[in-house]
Structures are given as C-alpha cells and as structure tokens.
Phi, psi and omega in degrees: 000147176270125181256183183295327175301308180297325176297318177297322179291324177298317178299319182293325178299320186276336184270351175273063181224158179302138182248154169226099195219165173291164177303134186297141176274135175284130183302327181298334180278349187239098181238349179231164176300319182298319175301317185292323177300313182293334184274350180287128181288142179269134177200155175288152181255149176217131182258012181300128176085002182294135166217135183301330179290356173291343181247095178294114185231168188057054178264168172255084187295321181263010174057044179250014182076001180252113180281176190300319177301313181290327174299317178297316181298317182297312179295322188271350177297134181275356169231169176294118181286158174271120185243124177261176181309144181079015184057048176262112183279122187246338179202159180169206180214114187235132176262119179270102190290339179295326184234358176082012183265148175246133180237149177248352178246120186295342181298339180269003185253145164246151168266107185276131165285113186309309167260112186304152182306314181296321177294321178296313177309311179300333193256013176136340182289348176298334180272356183278165172286160176301325176297320181291320179295322175301314180302315178299315185291347184234028184297107178253026180294173183295329178283155191267093173250352168236138183213142177274122183219165177301142182300327182298312181289326179297320183283334172287334176285314182055238183249024189276150172259180186299347177289337185231350176213138170222159179305143179295334176276116186299323180295343180274351194286326176293318176299316178299310178305316179295314182297320179299310182297316184297319177301310179298322180290318182300321186260007176070027181273155184258175175229153176265175188294314177300321173298315180295322182295315181292323179289327178294316175303312179300317182295326178294321186279342186267358177065228183267044176308118184286154178234117180263097193237118173248105181291157174294145179259339181267111182241025177289153182265000000 
C-alpha cells in the first residue's frame, strides 16, 4: 500500500524539474485565504495553443506500479482500500467534498485537478517546460491540488474557475477557494480580473479561512 510518505516521495520526483514561475511568495506573508487572494498576480488569460496532451498525467513517478490516479485513491480512501494486481484499486470509501457524497466504488470517481489543466495553461503554464507541466499534472504534494470527487461534479466543473463554478455543497466553498488559491500560489500561476473578484468575494464571506501554504523553493528556469 502507498502511504503518505510514499506519496511525498513521488511528489519530490516530479517537482525536481526546471521551473518557470513568478517570484515566490513567502509563506509567512500568507496565513489566510484573504492574504492568498491578495498575493496572486493579476494577468490576462490566453488559451492559444492549449492541448490537454501538453500535460502528461497519471504517470508512475516513483516506479512502484501505482500511477497518480491510484495513488490519490489509496491515500484518500477512509478505509483500507482493496488493491488488486498491478495496483488496481477496486474498493474503498471516498468522501467527495464538492457535493458531500460518499462512494465505495472508484469507478464513480474522477481525480480532479484543483486548477484545471486548461486554466493552468491560461494562467502561465503555457510558458513551462513539458517536464514542469508533467509535474503539475501529477502533483502529489501535501497541499491538495488533486482530489477524488464524484465524476458528475468534476465534469460539471470542467475547466471553469471560481468566477463561473463553485462546489454545489455550500459548506465546501471556503475550503475549495483555499485549495484553489494555494495551488495557484504554489505553482506561480496568475488570475484574471473576474477570477480575482470572485475569490475576493469568497474570502470576505469565509472570514479568517486559514491557508496552509508551502511555496516552491526551486525557481530556476
């Protein structure tokens, strides 16, 4: 079984690649959602040249036979999952925090990129190396940039940002905003004006929502 330590090692394999990112934000400056929203750089978005295949995903970074999807399912199951040969997860218990549903069959789950791949492209990833985009698409770091949720909610979200989509479960929205902002900060991604406005409104309604932010340390190009 893959545990949290193994997941962190897999993340380390992928994040030790050349980065092309904005100047790093100091974690000491960002302790709440409102802080995080203010720290996000504002820029226009462009989807020119985007292809989903630009982000190689569901790789087996640590060569343990479990690809990224299986790693997330194993870590997020609330009970010991059933894992068959070839690291195929066939049963467990997963809480989809977007809609408050619990599932026991992995077939009903998608692994959502908190900031969708197309949105990441729009927000700066178009300038990254292929290795950096692969690292992003398979991010198994301690912060939640990949999450197991019901396929229905993931597909209703598609490539939308918080200006046009939020989790249907109202109680999940502050957590979602914090996860979104943390992901953008960690990876040096920007926001456009409607997105910034929506996040500002959310931060105001969420009070002192904490932000557990660990910035990237490698900013080489």
